C-alpha positions as CSV (number, residue, x, y, z in Angstrom):
1,X,-0.2,0.2,-0.1
2,X,1.3,3.3,-0.6
3,X,2.4,5.7,1.7
4,X,0.8,8.4,0.9
5,X,2.1,10.9,4.0
6,X,5.8,10.6,2.6
7,X,4.7,12.8,-0.2
8,X,4.8,16.4,-1.2
9,X,1.1,17.5,-0.8
10,X,-1.7,17.0,-3.6
11,X,-2.5,19.8,-5.2
12,X,0.7,22.6,-4.8
13,X,2.3,24.4,-7.4
14,X,5.1,25.1,-5.9
15,X,6.9,28.3,-7.1
16,X,9.5,29.0,-3.8
17,X,12.3,27.2,-2.4
18,X,11.9,23.0,-1.0
19,X,10.4,22.8,2.7
20,X,13.7,22.8,5.0
21,X,14.8,19.1,5.3
22,X,14.9,16.9,8.6
23,X,18.0,17.7,9.9
24,X,17.5,21.9,9.5
25,X,18.8,23.6,12.7
26,X,16.1,24.3,15.2
27,X,15.1,27.9,15.0
28,X,16.3,28.7,11.3
29,X,13.7,30.9,8.9
30,X,13.7,29.2,5.6
31,X,12.5,31.6,3.2
32,X,8.9,31.8,2.6
33,X,7.5,29.9,-0.2
34,X,5.7,31.7,-2.8
35,X,3.7,30.6,-5.5
36,X,-0.4,29.3,-5.9
37,X,-2.2,26.2,-4.5
38,X,-4.6,24.6,-7.8
39,X,-7.6,25.9,-6.4
40,X,-6.0,29.5,-6.8
41,X,-5.5,30.0,-3.1
42,X,-1.9,31.6,-2.2
43,X,0.2,29.4,-0.5
44,X,1.4,31.4,2.0
45,X,-1.7,31.8,3.8
46,X,-1.5,28.0,4.4
47,X,2.4,27.9,4.9
48,X,4.3,26.1,7.5
49,X,6.9,28.6,7.8
50,X,4.9,31.5,7.8
51,X,2.7,30.1,10.5
52,X,5.8,30.0,12.8
53,X,6.5,33.4,12.1
54,X,3.4,34.8,12.9
55,X,3.3,32.0,15.6
56,X,6.8,33.8,17.3
57,X,5.4,37.4,16.7
58,X,2.7,36.1,18.9
59,X,4.2,34.4,21.1
60,X,6.6,37.5,22.4
61,X,3.6,39.9,22.4
62,X,1.5,37.1,25.2
63,X,5.1,36.8,27.1
64,X,5.2,41.0,27.0
65,X,1.9,40.7,28.7
66,X,2.0,38.6,30.5
67,X,5.7,39.5,32.5
68,X,3.2,43.3,33.0
69,X,2.3,42.8,36.5
70,X,1.5,46.2,36.9
71,X,-1.9,47.3,39.1
72,X,-4.4,48.4,36.1
73,X,-7.9,47.0,35.6
74,X,-10.1,47.9,32.7
75,X,-9.3,50.6,30.1
76,X,-12.6,50.9,28.7
77,X,-12.5,52.4,24.6
78,X,-15.7,53.9,23.4
79,X,-17.4,51.3,20.9
80,X,-17.2,53.3,18.1
81,X,-13.6,54.6,18.4
82,X,-12.5,50.6,18.8
83,X,-14.7,49.7,15.5
84,X,-12.3,52.7,13.6
85,X,-9.2,51.2,15.0
86,X,-10.1,47.9,14.3
87,X,-10.9,48.6,10.6
88,X,-7.9,50.8,10.0
89,X,-5.9,47.3,10.5
90,X,-8.2,46.0,7.8
91,X,-7.0,45.2,4.3
92,X,-8.5,47.7,1.8
93,X,-8.1,45.1,-0.7
94,X,-11.9,43.6,-2.4
95,X,-11.2,41.4,-5.7
96,X,-7.6,40.3,-4.6
97,X,-6.6,37.9,-1.6
98,X,-4.4,40.8,0.0
99,X,-0.4,39.4,1.0
100,X,0.0,39.1,5.0
101,X,1.1,42.1,6.9
102,X,3.3,41.7,9.8
103,X,2.1,44.8,10.7
104,X,-1.8,44.3,10.7
105,X,-1.3,41.0,13.0
106,X,1.2,43.1,15.2
107,X,-1.6,45.5,15.5
108,X,-4.4,43.2,16.0
109,X,-2.9,41.3,18.7
110,X,-1.8,44.7,20.8
111,X,-5.1,45.6,20.3
112,X,-6.7,42.3,21.9
113,X,-4.3,42.4,24.5
114,X,-5.1,45.9,25.7
115,X,-8.6,46.3,25.3
116,X,-9.7,42.9,27.1
117,X,-10.2,42.3,31.2
118,X,-6.6,42.1,33.1
119,X,-7.2,39.1,34.0
120,X,-3.3,38.5,34.8
121,X,-2.8,41.9,36.9
122,X,-2.9,42.8,40.8
123,X,-5.5,45.3,40.3
124,X,-8.3,42.3,39.0
125,X,-10.8,41.2,41.1
126,X,-13.7,41.2,39.3
127,X,-14.7,38.2,37.3
128,X,-14.8,34.5,38.3
129,X,-12.9,33.5,35.2
130,X,-9.3,33.6,36.0
131,X,-5.9,33.5,34.1
132,X,-4.6,31.0,32.7
133,X,-1.6,28.8,33.9
134,X,0.1,29.3,30.4
135,X,0.2,26.0,29.4
136,X,-3.1,25.3,29.2
137,X,-3.1,28.2,26.9
138,X,-0.3,27.1,24.6
139,X,-2.4,23.7,24.5
140,X,-6.0,25.7,23.3
141,X,-3.2,26.5,20.5
142,X,-2.4,23.5,19.4
143,X,-6.0,23.0,19.6
144,X,-7.3,25.6,17.5
145,X,-4.8,24.5,14.9
146,X,-5.0,20.2,15.0
147,X,-9.1,20.8,15.5
148,X,-10.1,18.1,15.7
149,X,-14.2,18.1,17.2
150,X,-14.1,16.0,20.6
151,X,-18.2,15.0,21.1
152,X,-16.7,11.4,18.4
153,X,-13.5,8.9,19.3
154,X,-12.9,9.1,15.4
155,X,-12.6,12.8,15.4
156,X,-10.9,13.6,18.2
157,X,-8.7,10.0,19.6
158,X,-7.0,11.8,22.3
159,X,-9.4,13.9,23.6
160,X,-11.3,11.8,23.9
161,X,-9.2,9.3,26.1
162,X,-8.3,12.4,28.2
163,X,-12.0,13.1,28.4
164,X,-12.0,9.8,30.5
165,X,-9.2,9.9,32.1
166,X,-9.7,13.0,33.3
167,X,-13.0,11.5,35.4
168,X,-11.3,9.4,37.1
169,X,-8.8,11.6,38.2
170,X,-11.8,13.8,40.1
171,X,-14.3,11.6,40.7
172,X,-11.9,10.2,43.2
173,X,-12.6,13.8,45.0
174,X,-16.3,13.1,44.4
175,X,-16.8,9.0,45.3
176,X,-19.3,7.8,43.4
177,X,-18.4,4.3,42.6
178,X,-16.0,3.8,39.5
179,X,-18.0,1.7,37.2
180,X,-21.1,3.7,37.5
181,X,-20.2,7.4,36.9
182,X,-20.3,9.2,33.9
183,X,-18.6,12.4,33.2
184,X,-19.2,15.0,29.5
185,X,-17.6,17.6,29.2
186,X,-19.9,21.0,27.9
187,X,-19.6,24.6,26.6
188,X,-20.0,26.5,29.8
189,X,-22.3,25.8,32.9
190,X,-25.1,27.1,31.7
191,X,-25.5,24.2,29.1
192,X,-24.5,22.2,31.9
193,X,-27.1,23.0,34.2
194,X,-29.2,22.5,31.2
195,X,-28.1,18.9,30.1
196,X,-28.9,18.2,33.4
197,X,-31.8,19.2,34.2
198,X,-33.2,18.1,30.6
199,X,-32.2,14.5,32.2
200,X,-33.8,14.9,35.6
201,X,-37.4,16.1,33.9
202,X,-37.2,13.0,31.7
203,X,-36.7,10.7,34.1
204,X,-39.8,11.6,36.4
205,X,-41.6,13.0,32.8
206,X,-41.1,9.9,30.6
207,X,-43.0,11.0,27.8
208,X,-42.1,14.8,27.8
209,X,-39.3,14.6,25.1
210,X,-41.3,12.8,22.2
211,X,-45.0,14.3,23.5
212,X,-44.1,17.6,25.4
213,X,-45.7,19.6,27.8
214,X,-49.9,18.4,26.0
215,X,-48.7,15.2,27.4
216,X,-48.8,16.0,30.9
217,X,-52.9,16.9,30.8
218,X,-54.5,16.1,33.9
219,X,-50.9,15.4,36.3
220,X,-48.7,18.0,38.4
221,X,-46.5,20.7,36.6
222,X,-43.4,19.8,36.6
223,X,-40.9,22.5,38.4
224,X,-37.2,23.0,39.9
225,X,-36.5,23.7,43.3
226,X,-34.0,26.3,43.7
227,X,-32.2,28.2,46.3
228,X,-33.0,32.1,46.5
229,X,-29.6,33.1,45.1
230,X,-29.4,29.6,42.3
231,X,-27.0,31.0,38.9
232,X,-29.6,32.4,36.2
233,X,-28.9,30.0,33.8
234,X,-31.1,27.5,35.8
235,X,-33.9,29.6,36.1
236,X,-33.2,30.1,32.1
237,X,-32.8,26.6,31.4
238,X,-36.3,26.2,33.1
239,X,-37.1,28.6,30.2
240,X,-35.9,26.5,28.0
241,X,-37.4,23.8,28.9
242,X,-40.9,24.8,29.4
243,X,-41.5,25.2,32.9
244,X,-42.6,28.7,33.4
245,X,-41.0,30.6,36.6
246,X,-44.3,30.5,38.3
247,X,-43.2,26.5,38.6
248,X,-39.3,27.7,40.0
249,X,-39.6,27.3,43.8
250,X,-37.4,29.1,45.3
251,X,-35.9,27.7,48.3
252,X,-35.2,30.2,51.6
253,X,-31.9,31.0,52.8
254,X,-30.6,31.3,56.4
255,X,-28.0,33.7,57.8
256,X,-24.8,32.3,55.5
257,X,-27.0,32.6,52.3
258,X,-27.2,28.8,52.5
259,X,-30.5,26.7,51.7
260,X,-32.5,26.5,55.1
261,X,-33.1,22.6,54.8
262,X,-35.6,22.8,57.4
263,X,-37.8,25.6,56.3
264,X,-37.3,24.3,52.8
265,X,-39.2,21.6,53.4
266,X,-42.3,23.9,53.7
267,X,-41.6,25.4,50.8
268,X,-42.0,22.1,49.1
269,X,-45.2,20.7,51.0
270,X,-47.0,24.4,49.5
271,X,-45.5,24.1,46.0
272,X,-47.3,19.9,46.0
273,X,-50.3,21.7,47.1
274,X,-50.2,24.1,44.2
275,X,-50.4,21.0,42.4
276,X,-47.2,21.4,41.2
277,X,-44.4,18.2,40.9
278,X,-40.6,19.0,41.9
279,X,-38.8,16.7,39.7
280,X,-35.4,18.4,40.6
281,X,-34.4,20.0,43.7
282,X,-30.6,22.3,42.9
283,X,-28.0,23.3,44.9
284,X,-25.5,25.8,44.8
285,X,-21.4,24.9,45.7
286,X,-20.2,28.7,45.5
287,X,-23.5,30.9,44.9
288,X,-22.3,33.7,41.9
289,X,-23.2,36.4,44.2
290,X,-21.3,35.3,47.7
291,X,-19.5,32.1,47.5
292,X,-22.2,30.3,49.5
293,X,-22.2,26.1,50.1
294,X,-25.4,24.9,50.2
295,X,-25.3,22.2,52.8
296,X,-25.0,18.7,50.8
297,X,-25.6,16.5,53.0
298,X,-28.6,17.4,54.7
299,X,-30.1,18.2,51.0
300,X,-28.8,14.9,50.2
301,X,-30.8,13.4,52.5
302,X,-33.6,15.6,51.8
303,X,-33.7,14.9,47.8
304,X,-33.3,11.0,48.5
305,X,-36.4,12.0,51.0
306,X,-39.1,13.3,48.5
307,X,-37.6,11.3,45.5
308,X,-36.1,14.1,43.9
309,X,-32.6,14.4,41.6
310,X,-30.8,16.7,43.5
311,X,-27.7,18.2,40.9
312,X,-24.9,20.2,42.5
313,X,-24.5,23.9,40.7
314,X,-20.4,23.5,41.1
315,X,-19.3,25.6,38.9
316,X,-17.7,27.7,40.7
317,X,-16.9,26.0,43.6
318,X,-16.0,22.2,42.6
319,X,-12.6,23.0,42.7
320,X,-12.5,23.0,46.3
321,X,-12.8,19.1,46.1
322,X,-9.4,19.1,44.8
323,X,-7.5,20.2,47.8
324,X,-7.0,18.1,51.2
325,X,-7.4,21.2,53.1
326,X,-11.2,22.6,51.3
327,X,-12.8,19.6,50.4
328,X,-15.2,19.4,53.4
329,X,-17.1,22.5,52.0
330,X,-18.7,20.2,49.0
331,X,-19.0,17.2,52.4
332,X,-22.3,15.0,51.2
333,X,-21.1,15.7,46.9
334,X,-21.0,11.6,46.5
335,X,-25.5,11.9,47.0
336,X,-26.0,14.2,44.6
337,X,-27.3,12.8,41.0
338,X,-25.3,14.7,39.0
339,X,-22.8,18.3,39.0
340,X,-21.8,20.8,37.0
341,X,-17.9,22.1,37.4
342,X,-16.2,25.0,35.6
343,X,-12.4,23.8,34.9
344,X,-12.1,28.0,33.2
345,X,-12.8,29.7,37.1
346,X,-10.9,27.5,39.6
347,X,-8.6,24.9,37.5
348,X,-7.5,27.9,35.3
349,X,-7.5,26.8,31.7
350,X,-9.6,29.0,28.7
351,X,-12.9,29.0,28.9
352,X,-15.1,27.8,28.1
353,X,-14.0,24.4,29.7
354,X,-17.3,22.5,31.8
355,X,-17.2,19.0,33.3
356,X,-21.1,17.6,34.0
357,X,-21.1,14.6,36.1
358,X,-23.6,11.9,36.8
359,X,-23.7,9.5,39.5
360,X,-25.7,6.7,37.8
361,X,-24.0,6.6,33.9
362,X,-27.2,5.4,32.2
363,X,-28.6,8.8,33.8
364,X,-25.8,10.7,31.3
365,X,-28.4,9.2,28.1
366,X,-30.9,10.8,29.5
367,X,-31.1,14.4,28.2
368,X,-31.3,13.6,24.8
369,X,-33.1,10.9,23.2
370,X,-32.8,10.6,19.4
371,X,-31.2,9.3,16.2
372,X,-28.9,10.2,13.5
373,X,-27.7,7.9,11.1
374,X,-24.9,10.2,10.1
375,X,-22.9,10.4,13.3
376,X,-24.2,7.9,15.9
377,X,-23.0,4.6,15.2
378,X,-25.9,1.1,14.8
379,X,-22.7,-1.5,15.9
380,X,-21.1,-0.2,19.1
381,X,-17.4,-0.8,19.7
382,X,-14.4,-0.2,21.4
383,X,-14.2,3.1,20.5
384,X,-17.7,4.1,20.0
385,X,-17.9,3.8,23.8
386,X,-15.9,6.7,24.8
387,X,-18.4,8.8,21.9
388,X,-20.1,12.0,24.0
389,X,-22.6,12.6,21.0
390,X,-25.7,11.7,22.6
391,X,-25.0,13.1,25.8
392,X,-23.9,16.7,25.4
393,X,-26.1,19.0,23.2
394,X,-23.0,20.3,21.1
395,X,-22.8,18.0,17.7
396,X,-19.0,19.8,17.0
397,X,-16.9,21.2,20.4
398,X,-14.1,22.5,21.4
399,X,-11.5,19.5,22.5
400,X,-11.8,21.3,25.7
401,X,-10.4,18.7,28.4
402,X,-6.9,18.9,26.9
403,X,-6.0,22.3,28.3
404,X,-6.9,20.6,31.6
405,X,-5.7,17.2,31.4
406,X,-2.0,18.6,30.4
407,X,-1.8,20.7,33.5
408,X,-2.6,17.4,35.4
409,X,-0.3,15.1,33.3
410,X,2.0,18.0,33.9
411,X,1.8,19.3,37.3
412,X,-0.5,17.5,38.9
413,X,-3.2,18.1,41.5
414,X,-0.7,20.3,43.7
415,X,-0.1,23.3,41.4
416,X,-4.4,23.7,41.8
417,X,-4.9,22.7,45.4
418,X,-1.9,25.2,46.1
419,X,-3.7,28.5,44.1
420,X,-7.2,27.9,45.6
421,X,-5.8,27.7,49.1
422,X,-4.2,30.5,48.9
423,X,-6.7,32.4,46.9
424,X,-9.0,31.2,49.7
425,X,-6.2,32.2,52.6
426,X,-6.0,35.7,51.0
427,X,-9.9,36.2,51.0
428,X,-10.0,35.3,54.6
429,X,-7.1,37.8,55.5
430,X,-9.1,40.4,53.4
431,X,-11.6,40.1,55.4
432,X,-9.7,40.3,58.5
433,X,-8.7,43.7,57.0
434,X,-12.2,45.1,55.9
435,X,-13.2,44.1,60.1
436,X,-11.0,46.5,61.1
437,X,-12.0,48.9,58.7
438,X,-14.5,51.6,60.4
439,X,-15.8,53.1,57.2
440,X,-16.5,49.7,56.0
441,X,-19.6,47.2,56.2
442,X,-18.7,43.0,56.3
443,X,-21.5,41.5,54.5
444,X,-20.3,37.5,55.5
445,X,-17.7,35.3,56.3
446,X,-16.3,34.2,53.2
447,X,-15.9,30.6,52.2
448,X,-14.1,30.7,49.2
449,X,-12.5,33.5,47.2
450,X,-15.9,35.2,47.0
451,X,-15.8,38.8,49.5
452,X,-18.9,41.1,49.7
453,X,-18.3,44.4,51.1
454,X,-19.9,47.9,51.4
455,X,-18.2,51.6,52.1
456,X,-20.4,52.3,54.9
457,X,-18.7,55.6,56.2
458,X,-20.4,57.5,59.6
459,X,-23.1,60.0,58.1
460,X,-23.9,57.5,54.9
461,X,-28.0,57.9,55.0
462,X,-29.2,54.0,54.5
463,X,-31.4,55.8,51.6
464,X,-27.8,56.3,49.7
465,X,-26.4,53.5,50.9
466,X,-27.1,51.5,47.7
467,X,-26.5,54.4,44.9
468,X,-23.3,55.0,46.4
469,X,-21.6,51.9,46.7
470,X,-23.1,51.7,42.8
471,X,-21.4,54.8,41.7
472,X,-17.4,53.9,43.1
473,X,-17.9,50.6,41.8
474,X,-18.1,52.7,37.8
475,X,-15.6,55.4,39.3
476,X,-13.3,52.6,40.3
477,X,-13.7,50.6,36.8
478,X,-13.6,53.9,34.7
479,X,-10.2,54.8,36.6
480,X,-8.7,51.5,35.3
481,X,-7.0,50.6,38.0
482,X,-8.7,48.0,39.8
483,X,-11.7,45.7,38.6
484,X,-14.2,44.7,41.6
485,X,-18.0,43.7,41.0
486,X,-21.5,45.1,42.4
487,X,-24.1,42.8,43.6
488,X,-27.3,42.8,45.4
489,X,-27.3,41.6,48.7
490,X,-30.5,42.0,50.2
491,X,-31.8,44.3,47.8
492,X,-28.9,46.3,48.5
493,X,-26.1,47.0,46.3
494,X,-22.7,45.6,47.4
495,X,-19.1,45.2,46.5
496,X,-17.9,42.5,45.6
497,X,-14.0,40.8,44.9
498,X,-13.4,37.4,43.5
499,X,-9.9,36.4,44.4
500,X,-8.6,34.6,41.2
501,X,-5.4,35.8,40.1
502,X,-2.1,34.1,42.9
503,X,-0.4,37.6,41.8
504,X,-2.9,39.4,43.9
505,X,-1.7,39.9,48.1
506,X,-3.3,41.3,50.5
507,X,-1.2,45.0,50.2
508,X,-2.9,44.6,46.6
509,X,-5.8,44.8,48.4
510,X,-6.1,46.9,50.9
511,X,-4.5,49.6,47.8
512,X,-8.2,48.9,46.5
513,X,-9.2,50.0,49.9
514,X,-7.7,53.4,49.8
515,X,-8.9,54.3,46.7
516,X,-12.5,53.0,47.4
517,X,-12.5,54.9,50.5
518,X,-11.0,58.3,48.3
519,X,-13.7,58.3,45.5
520,X,-16.2,57.4,48.2
521,X,-15.4,60.7,50.4
522,X,-15.3,62.7,47.4
523,X,-18.6,61.2,46.1
524,X,-19.8,62.6,49.8
525,X,-17.9,66.0,49.6
526,X,-20.0,66.5,46.6
527,X,-23.4,65.6,48.1
528,X,-24.0,63.4,44.7
529,X,-24.5,60.0,45.9
530,X,-27.3,59.4,43.4
531,X,-27.0,57.8,40.1
């Protein structure tokens, strides 16, 4: 049989120098190829040697970016001005294919870096997505070039195997039976939550997938029970599934902003009296607002007692499982039926990379019930056993597991555990600093790396507290040194920091408080608390 791999690529009319030999000096830059492909496309657009030059240009700029540890927040640019800058980098050619221009590439990368959130800066304390471990970005770059969509083994062999390996590695911290559970990757926690709720609904209402809501005539209406601080994606998923807001049962919280199990029983009873059949209870491990961890052990017992599917939205906080120090925050996780876990948050990989776990692997096939001859094989074998297309919404998806698996393979669990532990200690230190500041109000004792507080000096009336926090946040953002976020706590705005960057120290937090105090006092001097 002819080994076509050894021959020169088909369809190329090559006018330039021959490809570099296998013994070429590493790092050398042979002349670029010129000419065209038989398709008429320019050879240099697809040339491996030019690709290397382009990569080196980009890598040099990213190296400079990663080396910059200055304090900087968000440089918000007027959208019209940014559009003008972007258009200025575009070719004016309209009929011919423009030649490659390295200056345009450099300008595009510079503009991309400069206008983004500076996730690697000590000034970044605003959101739950993180600066990545640089190696994970390198592997994501590889994924973009080799382009192996990973829902089916034949298209992405190593990613499919890596997904299975990471499932086993991480399940060791969840505690389900090794041969009984399943995991699938999805593009984001919102999609994972939707997928899990679909599996739960289809189990409770087997005819819903084929007959829709019309098949429920005379039956109680399907409903989902959630903590009052649940992420908005859960309510959005319920809407997508045809479950209206009136059928979302909101469970009361305790003083720690966790689901109050005892009061939840009465709310569930009241829902049943209204003709609702709650089929799923959604708990949070690390709420978005305040980072609270619902009591999974007790909620697991409640779900079992009521015959409910327990889904845990651990998009933010599930990563604490890899830490011996912090794992207790998710005590009882083994009682859950499904778990959403974002690696692009506290496992520091490029977004999106979400892991959706099921305690019972049979349930992983329950969300979608379809046949498609062009992708689903009729005769399963050792290869199709690793397909995930039947378990996830996406047919084509990125091999998002590769950055995570590579980091785990190269550095091991300890890299993640140490960084998570540092960020949680840093947040606890920030809380202790706040407690000693008389013009600030602490709102909770942080459970992980999210901290909410208010600037509340003497003389600031209750009626102005909300607007002052909003205006402080806006001015801090516009000044461009720090990026923090805002959240309403008990319907009053609060300032919120999320510690995601190991470059941040307690001293940086003190500097942030100084900025907040300066801006807040300036607002009060101007007698302008309102927006």
